[in-house]
C-alpha positions as CSV (number, residue, x, y, z in Angstrom):
1,M,-1.1,-14.9,63.7
2,S,2.6,-14.6,62.9
3,H,2.0,-16.2,59.4
4,Y,-0.7,-13.6,58.8
5,R,1.6,-10.7,59.5
6,D,4.4,-12.2,57.4
7,F,2.0,-12.8,54.6
8,K,0.6,-9.2,54.9
9,S,4.1,-7.7,54.9
10,L,5.0,-9.8,51.8
11,I,1.9,-8.6,50.0
12,T,2.7,-5.0,51.0
13,S,6.3,-5.2,49.8
14,L,5.2,-6.8,46.5
15,K,2.5,-4.1,46.0
16,N,5.1,-1.3,46.6
17,E,7.6,-3.0,44.2
18,F,4.8,-3.3,41.6
19,I,3.8,0.4,42.0
20,S,7.4,1.5,41.7
21,T,8.0,-0.6,38.6
22,L,4.7,0.7,37.1
23,N,5.7,4.3,37.8
24,D,9.1,3.8,36.2
25,F,7.4,2.3,33.1
26,K,5.0,5.2,33.0
27,M,7.8,7.7,33.1
28,D,9.7,5.9,30.4
29,L,6.6,5.8,28.2
30,N,6.0,9.5,28.7
31,E,9.6,10.3,27.7
32,K,9.3,8.2,24.6
33,F,6.0,9.8,23.7
34,A,7.5,13.3,24.1
35,T,10.4,12.3,21.9
36,F,8.1,10.9,19.2
37,K,5.9,13.9,19.3
38,Q,8.9,16.2,19.0
39,E,10.2,14.2,16.0
40,I,6.9,14.2,14.2
41,N,6.5,18.0,14.7
42,Q,10.1,18.5,13.5
43,K,9.5,16.4,10.4
44,L,6.2,18.1,9.6
45,S,7.8,21.6,9.9
46,C,11.0,20.6,8.0
47,N,9.2,19.1,4.9
48,S,11.4,20.9,2.4
49,G,10.5,24.3,3.9
50,Q,6.8,23.6,3.4
51,N,4.3,23.0,6.1
52,L,2.0,20.1,5.3
53,G,-1.6,21.3,5.4
54,M,-4.7,19.2,5.6
55,E,-5.3,19.5,1.9
56,D,-1.8,18.2,1.1
57,I,-2.3,15.2,3.4
58,M,-5.8,14.5,2.0
59,E,-4.4,14.7,-1.6
60,E,-1.6,12.2,-0.7
61,V,-4.1,9.8,0.9
62,H,-6.4,10.1,-2.2
63,L,-3.4,9.5,-4.6
64,R,-2.3,6.4,-2.6
65,H,-5.9,5.1,-2.6
66,S,-6.3,5.5,-6.3
67,K,-3.0,3.7,-6.9
68,Q,-4.2,0.7,-5.0
69,Q,-6.5,-0.2,-7.9
70,N,-3.6,-0.4,-10.4
71,L,-1.8,-3.5,-11.7
72,I,1.4,-3.3,-13.7
73,V,1.7,-5.9,-16.4
74,F,5.2,-6.6,-17.8
75,G,6.0,-8.5,-21.0
76,M,2.7,-8.0,-22.8
77,P,3.5,-7.5,-26.5
78,E,3.0,-4.1,-28.0
79,Q,1.0,-3.5,-31.1
80,P,2.9,-2.7,-34.3
81,V,4.0,0.9,-34.6
82,T,2.2,1.1,-37.9
83,L,-1.2,0.8,-36.1
84,Q,-3.0,4.0,-35.3
85,R,-2.7,5.2,-31.7
86,D,-6.5,4.7,-30.9
87,A,-6.4,1.2,-32.5
88,A,-3.3,0.2,-30.5
89,I,-5.0,1.4,-27.3
90,E,-8.1,-0.6,-28.1
91,A,-6.1,-3.7,-29.0
92,D,-4.2,-3.4,-25.7
93,A,-7.5,-3.1,-23.8
94,A,-8.9,-6.1,-25.6
95,E,-5.8,-8.2,-24.8
96,V,-5.9,-7.1,-21.2
97,R,-9.6,-8.1,-20.9
98,L,-8.8,-11.5,-22.4
99,V,-5.9,-12.1,-20.0
100,L,-7.9,-11.0,-17.0
101,Q,-10.9,-13.1,-18.0
102,T,-8.6,-16.1,-18.3
103,C,-7.1,-15.3,-14.9
104,A,-10.3,-14.6,-13.0
105,P,-13.5,-15.5,-15.0
106,T,-15.9,-14.3,-12.3
107,L,-14.4,-10.8,-12.3
108,D,-16.3,-7.9,-13.9
109,I,-13.7,-6.4,-16.3
110,C,-15.9,-4.1,-18.2
111,S,-14.8,-1.0,-16.3
112,T,-11.0,-1.7,-16.6
113,Q,-8.8,0.9,-18.1
114,S,-5.3,0.3,-19.5
115,S,-2.4,2.4,-20.7
116,R,1.2,1.9,-21.6
117,I,3.8,3.5,-19.3
118,G,6.6,5.4,-20.8
119,R,7.4,6.7,-24.3
120,L,7.2,4.5,-27.4
121,N,10.6,3.6,-28.7
122,A,10.4,1.8,-32.0
123,S,14.0,0.5,-31.7
124,S,13.4,-1.1,-28.3
125,V,12.9,-4.9,-28.2
126,T,11.2,-5.0,-24.8
127,P,7.6,-3.8,-24.6
128,R,6.6,-1.0,-22.3
129,P,4.8,-2.0,-19.1
130,L,1.0,-1.8,-19.1
131,R,-0.9,-0.1,-16.3
132,V,-4.3,-1.7,-15.7
133,T,-6.7,0.2,-13.5
134,L,-9.4,-2.0,-12.0
135,S,-12.7,-1.0,-10.4
136,S,-11.8,-2.0,-6.9
137,V,-8.9,-3.1,-4.6
138,N,-10.6,-6.5,-4.2
139,D,-10.3,-7.1,-7.9
140,V,-6.6,-6.4,-7.7
141,H,-6.3,-8.9,-4.8
142,T,-8.3,-11.5,-6.8
143,I,-5.9,-11.1,-9.8
144,M,-2.8,-11.3,-7.6
145,R,-4.1,-14.5,-5.9
146,N,-4.4,-16.0,-9.4
147,A,-1.0,-14.6,-10.6
148,A,0.2,-18.1,-11.5
149,K,-2.5,-18.3,-14.2
150,L,-1.2,-15.0,-15.7
151,R,2.2,-16.6,-16.2
152,Q,0.7,-19.4,-18.2
153,V,-1.2,-17.1,-20.6
């Protein structure tokens, strides 16, 4: 019977210690949550004197989502300056399709769009980067997985 009381008192003391630790942990979490909430509200209200509305947040999310479908290609030679602008754009698009087809033959590249980033500088030796917009984020991931093939082209 004595062992039973000792065991019961041990369980009770462990239970009380556990409840105390749990309450301390809960208070600590509540304090951290209140601090985070205060920081978030402060940052939202201090955003360069502008309050972020739902439209601004949705616009930012949409912009980030659309950028996920982009690839930036460096080092692809530019068309000669003497070429007409439309012809140069079409030549870049054809070269992009060729490179992407080599990299990922199963990819549907008909809906890709490409454009050069920056201003044309005839005296510059390095070509401008080329932004390629693919139809989906999965296509971007496929190309990035096969990036080693791009370096060989």
